[in-house]
C-alpha positions in Angstrom: 143.8 -20.3 154.3 140.6 -19.5 156.1 139.2 -22.0 158.7 136.0 -23.7 157.6 132.9 -22.6 159.6 130.5 -25.4 160.6 127.1 -24.5 161.8 125.5 -26.9 164.4 121.7 -27.0 164.7 121.6 -27.2 168.5 118.0 -26.5 169.2 116.3 -28.2 172.1 112.6 -28.7 171.6 109.8 -30.6 173.4 109.6 -33.1 170.6 113.1 -34.3 171.1 113.8 -37.4 173.1 116.1 -37.5 176.0 118.6 -39.3 174.0 118.5 -36.5 171.2 119.1 -33.9 173.7 122.0 -35.7 175.2 123.5 -36.1 171.8 123.2 -32.4 170.9 124.7 -31.4 174.3 127.7 -33.8 174.0 128.4 -32.8 170.3 128.3 -29.1 171.1 130.3 -29.4 174.3 133.1 -31.4 172.8 133.7 -30.4 169.2 136.1 -27.5 169.5 138.4 -29.5 171.7 138.5 -32.7 169.6 138.6 -30.8 166.3 140.6 -27.6 166.8 141.3 -27.2 163.1 137.6 -26.4 162.4 135.4 -23.5 163.6 132.0 -24.1 165.0 128.9 -22.0 165.6 125.9 -23.4 167.5 122.4 -22.3 166.7 120.3 -22.8 169.8 117.4 -21.6 171.9 118.8 -23.2 175.0 121.4 -22.3 177.5 123.8 -25.1 176.6 127.3 -25.6 178.3 129.6 -25.0 175.4 133.4 -25.0 175.0 135.0 -21.5 174.9 135.7 -21.8 171.4 132.2 -22.6 170.3 130.4 -19.6 168.9 126.7 -19.3 169.8 123.8 -17.8 168.0 120.7 -17.6 170.0 117.4 -18.4 168.4 113.9 -17.4 169.2 111.3 -20.0 170.0 109.6 -19.2 166.8 112.8 -20.1 164.8 113.2 -23.2 166.9 109.8 -24.9 167.0 109.7 -28.2 165.1 107.7 -28.6 161.9 107.1 -24.7 161.9 107.5 -21.9 159.5 110.4 -20.7 161.5 112.2 -24.0 161.2 111.6 -24.3 157.5 112.3 -20.8 156.4 113.7 -18.5 159.1 116.2 -21.0 160.5 117.9 -21.6 157.1 118.3 -17.8 156.6 119.8 -17.5 160.1 122.3 -20.1 159.6 123.1 -18.8 156.0 124.3 -15.5 157.5 127.6 -17.2 158.8 128.2 -18.5 155.3 128.9 -22.1 156.6 131.1 -24.6 154.8 128.9 -27.3 156.3 125.8 -27.6 158.6 125.0 -30.5 160.9 121.3 -31.1 161.6 121.5 -33.1 164.8 118.0 -34.4 164.8 115.4 -35.4 162.2 113.8 -32.0 162.7 115.4 -30.1 159.8 114.5 -27.6 157.0 113.2 -29.3 153.9 115.5 -27.1 151.7 119.0 -25.9 152.8 121.0 -23.4 150.6 124.3 -25.0 151.9 125.9 -28.5 152.2 124.8 -30.4 155.3 125.0 -33.6 157.2 122.1 -35.1 159.2 121.6 -37.3 162.1 118.8 -40.0 162.3 118.7 -41.6 165.8 116.1 -44.2 164.9 113.0 -44.9 162.7 110.7 -46.2 165.3 107.9 -43.9 163.8 108.1 -46.0 160.6 108.7 -49.3 162.3 105.7 -48.9 164.6 103.4 -46.5 162.9 100.3 -47.7 165.0 102.0 -46.3 168.1 102.2 -42.7 166.7 100.1 -40.0 165.1 98.7 -40.6 161.6 100.6 -37.5 160.5 104.0 -39.1 161.1 104.4 -41.1 158.0 103.6 -38.0 155.8 106.2 -36.1 157.8 108.8 -38.7 157.1 107.8 -39.0 153.6 107.7 -35.3 152.8 110.6 -34.1 155.0 112.9 -36.6 156.7 113.3 -38.9 153.6 114.2 -36.1 151.2 116.5 -34.4 153.7 118.3 -37.6 154.4 118.8 -38.3 150.6 120.0 -34.8 150.1 122.6 -34.9 152.9 126.3 -35.4 152.2 126.4 -37.7 155.1 123.8 -39.3 157.3 124.9 -40.4 160.9 123.2 -43.2 162.6 124.2 -44.8 166.0 124.0 -48.5 165.0 124.2 -50.9 162.0 120.6 -51.7 162.8 119.5 -48.1 162.1 121.7 -47.9 159.1 119.8 -50.9 157.6 116.5 -49.1 158.5 117.7 -45.8 156.8 118.6 -47.7 153.7 115.4 -49.8 153.6 112.8 -47.2 154.7 114.3 -44.0 153.5 116.3 -45.2 150.5 119.5 -43.6 151.5 122.7 -44.6 149.7 124.6 -46.7 152.2 127.9 -45.2 151.1 126.8 -42.0 152.6 125.6 -43.5 155.9 128.0 -43.4 158.8 127.6 -45.5 161.8 128.8 -43.6 164.9 127.8 -45.1 168.2 126.8 -43.0 171.0 129.0 -42.4 174.0 128.7 -42.8 177.8 129.5 -39.6 179.8 132.3 -40.0 182.2 130.2 -39.6 185.4 128.6 -43.0 184.7 131.7 -44.9 184.8 132.1 -46.1 188.3 134.7 -48.2 189.9 133.5 -51.1 192.2 134.2 -49.0 195.2 132.4 -46.0 193.8 129.5 -48.1 192.7 128.9 -49.5 196.2 128.9 -46.0 197.7 126.6 -44.6 195.0 124.3 -47.5 195.2 124.0 -47.3 199.0 123.3 -43.5 198.8 120.6 -44.1 196.2 118.9 -46.8 198.2 118.8 -44.6 201.2 117.5 -41.6 199.3 114.7 -43.4 197.8 113.8 -45.8 200.5 114.7 -48.9 198.6 115.2 -51.6 201.3 114.7 -54.6 199.1 116.7 -55.7 196.0 115.2 -53.9 193.0 114.9 -54.1 189.3 115.4 -50.8 187.4 113.8 -49.6 184.3 114.9 -46.2 183.1 113.2 -44.6 180.2 109.8 -43.3 178.9 106.6 -45.3 178.9 105.8 -45.4 175.2 104.2 -48.6 173.8 107.4 -49.8 172.0 109.2 -49.9 175.4 107.2 -53.0 176.1 106.7 -52.3 179.8 103.7 -54.8 180.1 106.0 -57.7 179.5 108.4 -56.4 182.1 105.6 -56.0 184.6 104.3 -59.5 184.0 107.7 -61.0 184.3 108.4 -59.2 187.4 105.2 -60.5 188.9 105.9 -64.1 187.9 109.5 -64.2 189.2 110.0 -66.6 192.0 112.5 -64.3 193.7 110.8 -61.3 195.1 112.1 -57.9 194.5 110.8 -54.4 193.9 110.5 -52.7 190.5 111.7 -49.1 190.2 110.6 -47.2 187.1 111.7 -43.6 186.2 109.9 -41.0 184.0 106.3 -39.9 183.9 103.4 -40.9 181.7 100.8 -43.6 181.5 101.7 -47.2 181.0 98.9 -48.1 178.8 97.8 -51.0 181.1 96.6 -51.3 184.7 99.9 -51.5 186.6 97.9 -52.4 189.8 97.0 -55.8 188.3 100.6 -57.0 188.4 101.3 -56.0 192.1 102.0 -58.5 194.7 102.3 -58.1 198.5 105.9 -59.3 198.5 107.1 -56.7 196.0 106.2 -53.1 195.3 106.4 -50.8 192.3 108.3 -47.5 192.9 107.6 -44.9 190.4 110.2 -42.1 190.7 109.3 -39.8 187.7 112.1 -37.9 186.2 115.4 -38.2 188.2 118.6 -36.1 188.0 121.6 -37.7 186.3 123.4 -38.2 189.7 120.4 -40.1 191.1 120.1 -42.1 187.9 123.8 -43.2 188.3 123.1 -44.1 191.9 120.0 -46.2 190.9 122.0 -48.1 188.3 124.8 -48.7 190.8 122.4 -50.0 193.4 120.1 -52.2 191.3 120.0 -56.0 191.1 119.4 -55.7 187.5 118.7 -53.0 184.8 116.1 -54.2 182.4 115.4 -52.9 178.9 112.5 -54.8 177.3 112.1 -52.5 174.3 110.6 -53.8 171.0 112.8 -51.4 169.2 115.7 -49.0 169.8 117.9 -47.0 167.5 120.7 -47.4 170.0 119.9 -48.1 173.6 121.8 -45.5 175.6 120.2 -46.5 178.8 121.8 -50.0 178.6 125.3 -48.6 177.8 124.9 -46.2 180.7 123.8 -48.9 183.0 126.6 -51.2 182.1 129.2 -48.4 182.7 127.7 -47.8 186.2 128.1 -51.4 187.0 124.5 -52.6 186.7 124.1 -56.2 185.5 121.8 -55.9 182.5 118.9 -57.9 181.0 117.8 -56.8 177.5 115.2 -57.8 174.9 116.6 -59.5 171.9 116.0 -56.5 169.6 118.8 -55.9 167.0 120.1 -52.5 168.3 120.1 -53.6 172.0 122.1 -56.8 171.1 124.5 -54.6 169.1 125.2 -52.4 172.0 125.4 -55.1 174.9 127.2 -57.7 172.8 127.5 -60.8 175.1 127.6 -58.7 178.3 123.9 -59.0 179.2 121.3 -61.6 179.7 118.7 -61.6 176.9 115.2 -62.7 176.3 112.7 -62.8 173.3 111.0 -59.4 173.4 107.4 -60.5 174.2 108.3 -63.7 176.2 107.4 -62.7 179.9 108.3 -66.2 181.0 111.8 -65.9 179.5 112.3 -62.6 181.0 111.1 -63.9 184.5 113.7 -66.7 184.3 116.5 -64.1 183.5 115.3 -62.1 186.5 115.5 -65.1 188.8 119.0 -66.1 187.5 120.3 -62.5 188.1 118.8 -62.2 191.5 119.5 -65.8 192.6 123.1 -66.2 191.4 125.5 -63.8 192.8 128.4 -65.2 190.7 126.4 -64.6 187.5 125.5 -61.1 188.5 129.1 -60.3 189.3 130.2 -61.6 185.9 127.6 -59.5 184.1 128.7 -56.4 186.1 132.3 -56.8 185.0 131.5 -57.8 181.5 129.2 -54.8 181.1 131.9 -52.3 182.4 134.2 -53.7 179.8 131.5 -53.5 177.0 130.6 -49.9 178.0 134.2 -48.9 177.8 133.9 -49.1 173.9 131.3 -46.2 173.9 133.0 -42.9 174.5 131.6 -39.5 173.5 135.1 -38.1 172.6 135.4 -41.0 170.1 131.9 -40.3 168.7 132.6 -36.6 168.2 135.9 -37.2 166.6 134.3 -39.5 164.1 131.6 -36.9 163.4 134.2 -34.2 162.8 136.0 -36.6 160.4 132.9 -36.7 158.3 132.7 -33.0 158.3 136.1 -32.8 156.8 135.3 -35.3 154.1 132.1 -33.5 153.2 133.9 -30.2 153.0 136.5 -31.6 150.8 133.9 -33.1 148.5 134.0 -31.3 145.1 130.4 -32.0 144.1 127.9 -31.8 147.1 124.3 -32.9 146.3 121.6 -30.4 145.8 120.3 -30.1 149.4 116.9 -31.2 150.4 115.9 -33.0 147.1 114.6 -36.6 147.2 
C-alpha cells in the first residue's frame, strides 16, 4: 500500500504576518516526526529548516507571489506534478481553483471585521477568493473558537468542516523562574532598561489599539517605561503622551532570543488589540513568565483564560488601573506569572501539528471530496 503524499504550501511572502510565518515554519518542521505514516513535500521559496524526511520543492518568486498569475495558475501545476493525496494551504493566499483535494488555514478575518483599516480591494479579494476556497476545502483550520465563529458568519463555511487547532508556543519561550531571572537581567542590560517597563510586542496596525495603551501608560500613577517592538507609524503623535518620569523605548524588530528576554524582564506584557485571531504574543509572554494584561477581546480571552488581568479594549482608565495593580502589587504579579505559565503549557506546537495531521487522514479517507475552489 503506497504512502499518501501531502503537499504543504510553505511559501513565505511579504504579505504574510509574523504569526503566519511562524505557523508555516512550525508545521513544516514538525510534520514528518509527529506523523511518520504520511509523506510530505513542502513547496517553498524560502530556506526553511525542515525535518530530514520532509521533501522540498523550491519555487520561484513568480510562483510564490500572492494574488499573482503564478499563485493562481503556475503553483497548482507545480503541486499537481507530485500527484498529492491532499494539499494544505497554510495561509489565506491560495489558488482559486485546485485540481486536488485540499485543506486550508484561516488565521483571522480582521480584514472583514475592520475593513476601514485596510485597502478597499480587500473585501473583493475575500469575496472572490478566500470565501470560495474556504467553502471548497475538505477542512478549514482556525486557531480559536472565535475565528471559527467568524468563518461561519462571514465566509459561510459549514462548521462541521471547521477545525479549531490552537497555535503552539515554541520550546525556547518556556522559562523556569531561574532562567527567567537570568534572561530578564540580560535583556535589561542589553537594551539599557534601568526602570521597570511595560512591553508591547507586535505590529503597529490600527486594530492593535496602541493609542489606548499609550494613554493608559501616561495616566498610570506608578511610573515605568514602555518598550515597543517592530517598526511602522503609530497613527498618532506618540510624543504627546510622553512624561519626564517615563520614557518610550522603540526597539524595532528584535531577534527571538531578545524577545524572550524582554518578556522575562518586563513588569507586564500588554496586548491591547481590538481583534486577534489567536494572540500568539500573549501565549509566548505567559510561557516566558511575563505577567500579562490583555484587552477583553474574544480571542485574547480564549487564550489567556483567567491567567491575565483584563480591561475593556478602549478604556484607557481601566488599563491604567491594571498597570498600577501589576506594578504596585508584587504578590499579584507573582500570581499572574505562575498562572500564565500554567496556561501557556496548554499550547504546544507538537499537539497542534498532530491535530492537523489527524485532519489530513480524515480528509484522505473521505470518499467524496468537494469540488475544489467552488463557492
